[in-house]
C-alpha positions in Angstrom: -19.6 0.7 14.1 -16.6 1.4 11.9 -17.1 3.0 8.6 -17.0 0.4 5.7 -15.4 1.7 2.3 -18.8 1.2 0.8 -20.1 4.0 3.2 -17.5 6.7 2.4 -18.4 9.1 -0.6 -14.9 8.7 -2.4 -13.9 11.7 -4.5 -16.7 14.2 -5.9 -13.8 16.8 -5.5 -14.2 17.1 -2.1 -16.2 17.0 1.2 -16.5 20.8 0.8 -17.9 20.7 -2.8 -20.5 17.7 -1.5 -21.2 20.2 1.1 -22.0 23.4 -0.5 -22.6 22.0 -4.0 -20.8 22.1 -7.3 -20.8 25.7 -8.8 -22.4 26.4 -12.4 -19.4 26.3 -14.9 -18.9 29.5 -16.5 -18.6 29.9 -20.3 -15.3 28.7 -22.1 -13.0 31.0 -24.0 -14.9 31.8 -27.3 -11.8 32.6 -29.4 -8.8 34.6 -29.9 -8.9 37.3 -27.4 -6.3 39.9 -25.7 -6.3 41.6 -22.6 -4.0 43.7 -20.6 -3.6 40.7 -17.9 -4.4 36.9 -18.1 -3.7 34.5 -15.3 -3.8 31.0 -15.7 -5.7 29.2 -13.1 -8.6 29.9 -11.2 -7.5 29.1 -7.8 -7.0 31.3 -4.8 -3.8 32.9 -6.2 -5.3 33.6 -9.4 -8.5 34.9 -8.0 -6.5 37.1 -5.6 -4.3 38.4 -8.2 -7.3 39.5 -10.7 -8.9 41.0 -7.1 -6.0 43.2 -6.2 -5.1 44.4 -9.7 -8.3 45.2 -10.5 -8.8 47.1 -7.4 -5.8 49.1 -8.0 -6.1 49.6 -11.5 -9.8 49.2 -12.5 -9.2 50.5 -16.1 -7.3 46.8 -16.7 -8.6 44.5 -19.0 -8.0 41.6 -16.8 -9.0 37.7 -18.0 -8.6 34.3 -16.1 -8.5 31.2 -17.8 -9.4 27.7 -15.7 -9.5 24.5 -17.2 -12.4 22.8 -15.1 -13.9 25.7 -12.6 -12.6 28.0 -10.1 -12.0 26.0 -7.2 -11.5 22.7 -8.8 -7.9 22.0 -7.3 -6.4 22.9 -4.2 -8.6 25.8 -3.4 -11.3 23.6 -3.4 -10.0 20.7 -1.4 -7.6 21.9 1.2 -8.0 21.2 4.9 -9.3 24.9 5.5 -5.9 26.5 7.5 -6.0 30.2 7.4 -2.5 30.3 8.8 0.8 32.1 8.9 3.2 29.3 8.0 5.3 30.0 4.4 7.2 27.3 3.2 11.2 28.1 2.6 11.1 30.9 5.4 14.4 29.3 7.1 16.5 28.9 3.7 15.6 32.6 2.6 17.1 33.6 6.2 20.0 31.8 5.2 20.2 33.2 1.8 19.3 36.6 2.8 20.0 37.2 6.1 17.2 36.7 9.3 16.2 40.3 9.1 14.5 39.6 5.7 13.1 36.3 6.9 11.4 38.2 10.0 9.8 40.8 7.7 8.4 37.7 5.3 6.9 36.4 8.3 5.3 39.6 9.5 4.0 39.7 6.4 2.3 36.4 6.4 0.9 37.2 10.0 -0.9 39.9 8.7 -2.2 37.8 5.8 -4.4 36.1 8.0 -6.3 39.5 9.0 -6.3 40.4 5.6 -7.9 37.4 4.2 -10.2 37.7 7.2 -11.3 41.7 6.5 -11.8 41.3 2.5 -14.0 38.3 2.8 -16.1 40.3 5.5 -15.8 43.4 2.9 -17.1 41.4 0.3 -19.9 39.5 2.2 -18.1 36.1 2.0 -19.8 33.6 4.4 -16.6 31.2 4.5 -17.2 29.6 8.0 -14.0 32.0 9.6 -13.4 31.2 12.9 -10.0 33.0 14.4 -9.3 30.4 16.8 -5.6 29.9 16.1 -3.5 27.1 15.3 -2.6 24.4 17.8 0.1 21.9 16.9 0.4 18.9 19.6 3.5 16.6 20.7 2.6 13.2 21.3 6.1 11.5 21.9 9.2 13.1 23.7 10.8 13.6 20.2 8.0 15.4 19.4 8.0 17.4 22.4 11.4 18.6 21.8 10.9 19.1 18.2 8.3 21.3 19.3 10.0 23.1 21.7 12.7 23.8 19.2 9.9 25.1 16.7 8.2 27.1 19.5 11.3 29.0 20.2 12.6 29.6 15.9 8.9 31.2 15.8 9.7 33.4 18.3 13.0 34.4 17.0 11.1 35.3 13.9 9.2 37.8 15.6 6.1 36.2 16.6 5.9 37.5 20.3 2.1 36.3 20.9 2.4 32.6 20.4 2.3 30.1 23.6 3.4 26.7 24.6 1.8 24.8 26.9 2.5 21.4 28.8 0.0 18.2 29.1 -2.4 19.7 31.1 -2.9 22.6 29.8 -3.0 21.2 26.2 -5.8 19.1 27.6 -7.8 21.6 28.5 -8.1 22.8 25.0 -8.2 19.7 23.7 -7.8 16.0 24.7 -5.9 14.6 22.1 -4.5 10.9 23.5 -0.9 10.5 24.8 -0.6 14.7 24.1 2.9 15.7 26.4 2.5 19.5 25.1 1.6 21.6 22.5 2.1 25.3 21.1 -0.5 28.2 19.8 -0.4 31.0 17.6 -3.4 33.1 17.6 -2.4 34.1 14.0 -4.6 31.1 12.3 -8.2 30.5 11.3 -10.8 27.8 10.3 -13.0 28.2 7.1 -14.5 27.0 4.6 -12.4 26.6 1.5 -15.2 26.3 -1.0 -17.5 28.9 0.1 -14.3 31.1 0.2 -13.0 30.3 -3.6 -17.0 30.5 -4.8 -17.3 33.9 -3.0 -14.0 35.2 -4.5 -14.7 34.5 -7.8 -18.0 35.9 -7.5 -16.5 39.4 -6.4 -13.4 39.1 -8.9 -16.6 38.9 -11.6 -18.5 41.8 -10.1 -15.7 44.0 -10.3 -15.4 43.4 -14.0 -12.9 40.8 -14.6 -13.7 38.2 -17.6 -13.4 34.2 -16.3 -13.3 31.6 -18.8 -13.6 27.8 -17.5 -13.8 24.6 -19.1 -10.5 26.4 -20.6 -7.3 24.3 -20.6 -4.2 26.5 -21.3 -1.5 23.9 -23.1 1.5 26.8 -23.3 2.5 29.6 -21.8 4.9 31.7 -23.7 5.9 35.6 -23.8 2.5 37.6 -24.1 0.5 34.4 -25.3 -1.7 31.9 -23.5 -2.5 29.3 -25.6 -5.8 26.8 -25.4 -7.8 24.7 -27.8 -10.3 27.4 -28.2 -8.0 30.4 -29.2 -5.4 32.4 -27.9 -5.5 35.3 -25.5 -2.7 37.6 -26.5 -1.3 40.0 -23.3 1.6 42.0 -22.2 1.6 39.9 -18.8 0.8 36.4 -18.6 0.7 35.3 -15.0 0.6 31.5 -14.2 -1.2 30.3 -11.0 -2.0 26.8 -11.5 0.1 25.4 -8.5 -0.2 21.8 -8.5 -1.1 21.5 -11.7 2.3 23.4 -13.2 3.1 19.9 -14.7 0.4 20.2 -17.4 1.7 22.7 -19.0 4.2 22.3 -21.9 7.8 22.5 -20.5 7.0 22.8 -17.0 6.6 19.1 -15.9 9.7 19.2 -14.0 9.3 22.6 -12.5 6.9 22.1 -9.2 6.1 18.2 -8.0 2.5 17.8 -7.7 2.3 16.2 -3.9 -0.7 14.5 -3.2 -2.4 15.3 0.1 -5.7 13.2 1.6 -8.6 14.1 4.0 -11.6 12.4 5.4 -14.6 14.1 7.1 -16.3 12.5 9.8 -20.3 12.7 10.1 -21.3 15.5 12.7 -20.1 14.6 16.1 -23.1 14.3 18.7 -22.7 17.1 22.1 -21.4 14.4 24.1 -18.9 13.2 21.8 -17.4 16.9 21.7 -17.9 17.2 25.2 -15.4 14.3 25.6 -13.2 15.6 23.4 -13.1 19.4 24.2 -11.9 21.6 21.1 -14.2 24.4 22.5 -11.8 27.1 20.9 -12.1 25.2 17.2 -8.5 26.1 16.7 -6.9 24.2 13.6 -4.9 21.1 15.0 -1.9 20.0 13.9 1.2 17.5 15.0 4.7 17.3 15.1 5.3 14.2 13.4 7.3 14.0 10.3 4.7 12.7 8.0 2.2 15.3 9.7 -1.5 15.2 10.2 -3.6 18.6 9.8 -7.2 18.7 11.3 -10.0 21.2 12.0 -13.7 21.7 13.8 -15.9 22.3 10.9 -18.9 24.9 11.2 -21.2 21.6 10.7 -19.7 19.7 13.7 -17.5 17.4 11.9 -13.8 16.6 12.4 -12.0 17.2 8.6 -8.5 15.6 8.7 -5.7 15.3 6.4 -2.6 13.5 5.6 0.0 12.9 2.8 -1.4 9.4 1.7 0.0 8.2 -1.4 2.4 11.4 -1.8 3.2 11.3 -5.7 1.9 9.5 -9.1 4.4 8.8 -11.6 5.2 11.0 -14.1 3.6 14.0 -12.3 0.1 12.9 -12.9 -2.8 14.3 -11.2 -6.2 12.9 -9.8 -9.1 11.9 -11.0 -11.8 14.5 -9.2 -10.5 13.6 -5.8 -10.6 9.7 -5.6 -8.7 8.4 -2.7 -7.3 4.7 -2.2 -9.1 2.5 0.5 -5.5 2.0 2.2 -5.0 6.1 2.8 -8.7 6.7 3.7 -8.0 3.9 6.3 -4.5 5.4 7.5 -6.1 8.7 7.9 -9.0 7.1 9.9 -6.4 5.6 12.2 -4.8 8.9 12.5 -8.1 10.0 14.0 -8.8 7.3 16.4 -5.3 7.2 17.8 -5.6 11.0 18.8 -9.1 10.3 19.6 -10.2 6.7 20.8 -13.5 8.0 21.8 -14.2 8.5 18.3 -13.6 4.5 17.5 -17.4 4.1 16.2 -17.9 7.3 14.3 -18.5 7.0 10.7 -16.0 8.6 7.9 -18.6 10.2 5.6 -16.5 11.4 2.9 -12.5 10.8 1.4 -11.1 12.8 -1.3 -7.3 14.3 -2.2 -5.8 16.8 -4.4 -2.4 18.0 -5.7 -0.1 20.8 -4.2 2.8 22.4 -5.5 6.6 21.3 -4.5 9.6 23.7 -5.3 12.6 21.4 -5.6 13.7 23.6 -2.7 10.7 23.6 -0.7 10.4 27.4 -1.3 7.5 29.5 -2.0 8.4 32.0 -4.9 6.8 34.5 -6.6 8.3 36.2 -10.0 7.9 38.5 -12.6 10.2 38.5 -15.3 10.4 42.2 -16.5 11.7 41.3 -20.4 8.9 38.7 -21.2 6.2 39.8 -19.0 5.5 36.1 -17.6 5.0 35.9 -14.2 3.9 33.2 -11.5 3.4 32.8 -8.1 3.2 29.2 -5.6 4.6 26.3 -4.6 3.4 26.8 -1.6 4.0 23.2 -0.2 0.8 22.9 1.6 0.4 26.5 3.3 -1.6 28.3 0.1 -4.6 29.5 1.5 -3.1 32.4 3.3 0.0 32.3 1.0 -2.0 32.7 -2.0 -3.2 36.1 -0.7 0.5 37.5 0.1 1.3 35.9 -3.2 -1.1 37.9 -5.2 -0.4 41.4 -3.3 3.2 40.9 -4.6 2.3 40.1 -8.3 0.0 43.2 -7.9 2.5 45.3 -6.8 5.6 43.6 -9.2 3.3 44.4 -12.2 2.5 48.4 -11.2 6.3 48.5 -11.0 6.9 47.2 -14.2 4.0 48.9 -15.9 5.0 52.4 -14.0 2.0 52.5 -12.1 3.9 52.3 -8.8 7.2 51.5 -7.6 8.9 49.6 -4.8 6.9 48.5 -1.9 7.6 46.4 1.2 6.1 43.4 -0.8 8.3 43.9 -3.6 11.4 43.5 -1.3 10.6 40.7 0.3 13.1 37.5 -0.2 10.9 35.3 -2.0 10.8 37.4 -4.7 12.4 36.2 -7.7 14.0 32.9 -6.1 15.4 30.8 -8.4 15.2 26.9 -8.2 16.4 24.0 -10.1 14.0 21.8 -11.8 13.1 18.0 -10.1 14.8 15.2 -11.6 13.7 13.2 -14.5 11.6 10.1 -13.8 11.7 7.1 -12.6 14.3 8.9 -10.0 11.5 11.9 -9.0 8.9 8.9 -8.1 11.6 6.7 -6.2 12.5 9.7 -4.3 9.4 10.6 -3.2 8.1 7.3 -2.1 11.2 6.6 -0.4 11.1 9.9 1.6 7.6 9.5 2.7 8.2 5.8 3.8 11.1 6.8 6.0 9.0 9.7 7.6 6.4 7.3 8.1 9.1 4.9 9.4 11.0 7.7 11.8 7.3 8.2 13.2 6.5 4.5 14.0 10.2 4.5 15.5 9.8 7.2 17.6 6.5 6.0 18.9 7.8 2.6 19.8 11.1 3.6 21.1 10.4 6.9 23.1 13.4 9.4 23.1 14.1 13.0 22.9 16.0 12.7 19.9 14.5 13.0 16.6 14.8 9.5 14.5 18.0 9.8 12.3 15.8 7.9 9.4 13.7 11.3 9.3 17.3 13.5 9.2 18.4 11.0 6.0 14.6 12.0 4.5 15.1 15.8 4.9 18.5 16.0 3.0 16.9 13.5 -0.2 14.4 15.9 0.0 16.4 18.7 -0.2 14.4 20.4 3.0 17.5 21.7 4.1 
């Protein structure tokens, strides 16, 4: 029997928290304070930055300020894709040359192994399985894009990836109508909440101070302002990703793009046998409005897509609650990919926001004149990118404070990248809604009218989005 809306646990932050439990919230900031470094945001970027800074310089007094609890945002709601994709690489190749982008890609490849290694070293059991990433094509146009994507990845130095036809794809996973796929070993499935909880505990164990239930309302040079007091520090690092718009003066900096997910009930052995997926790869596709999925450690399918992509005025959601139409749309993707699962119950649905810069490029910056730094704009690729960003912020801060010099990371092309702000409302809302409606229309047209050419609608949406 199909799941009804009433049987789906909707919101409650995410399925990952329903599975692992909500954390005990740490004490808020008790009043005015000082530190050597104050980090705003207790997600992956902020926690990894605190971790690497404290490891490199144990004498530093580091304070993390988090508005809810560590992992409340995208770090506790994402699809659990630890992979080597990075937003903006092609643009960086155009701006800084191909070799600079190759260095950025190589750093991302290494980052997947780095996260796994640190989790093991710190005793964090995050349900990691290194099955790589499999991206499938289900129409002729998607197959053409897949082959172009595969060739482009090879050109950026990824020599260990593989391209499969329909038969080889089915041997890995039986997606209905799949005509081909590409696989990279640089990816892993994980449980996002177990990673963020373990990382917060590791950071605290190193002596970093974490204050939760402490919203920062304004960041200015050497000051992080909260309702409970101000923390003064030579360095203030903004690690707020999709929640950046809530800060004073930052409403148009990064757009909080909404992404939604569902998780099924655990599948039976017979159901898994019908699907395959024994390698537990993370799974994506080549649609314009793409999907992403994983086979969870407890035998479910967790699957996501954009849903309602943006809320007027850069507003963010209320604890992950998701519209019924979005849940049904994701369920339709699930059963289109795996028709044998038509009767499987959707157990949980949730949403979260990710940060999107106007040019869709992730960035890391430290302004040496003010001590203000930031990292983010990951456009949905943040599970691994946040780690590389944190190590880069560490190196930038150490260089600025005289504790280190230039490193391979400080010379990567995404460092100090400048980007213009998003348009004011209502143009921002109209543009994003129209863009994703156009992408979905392009996908429908490609399914109904098979051909190897990508829909012109998608190319038009790309131009509006500023992705090319």
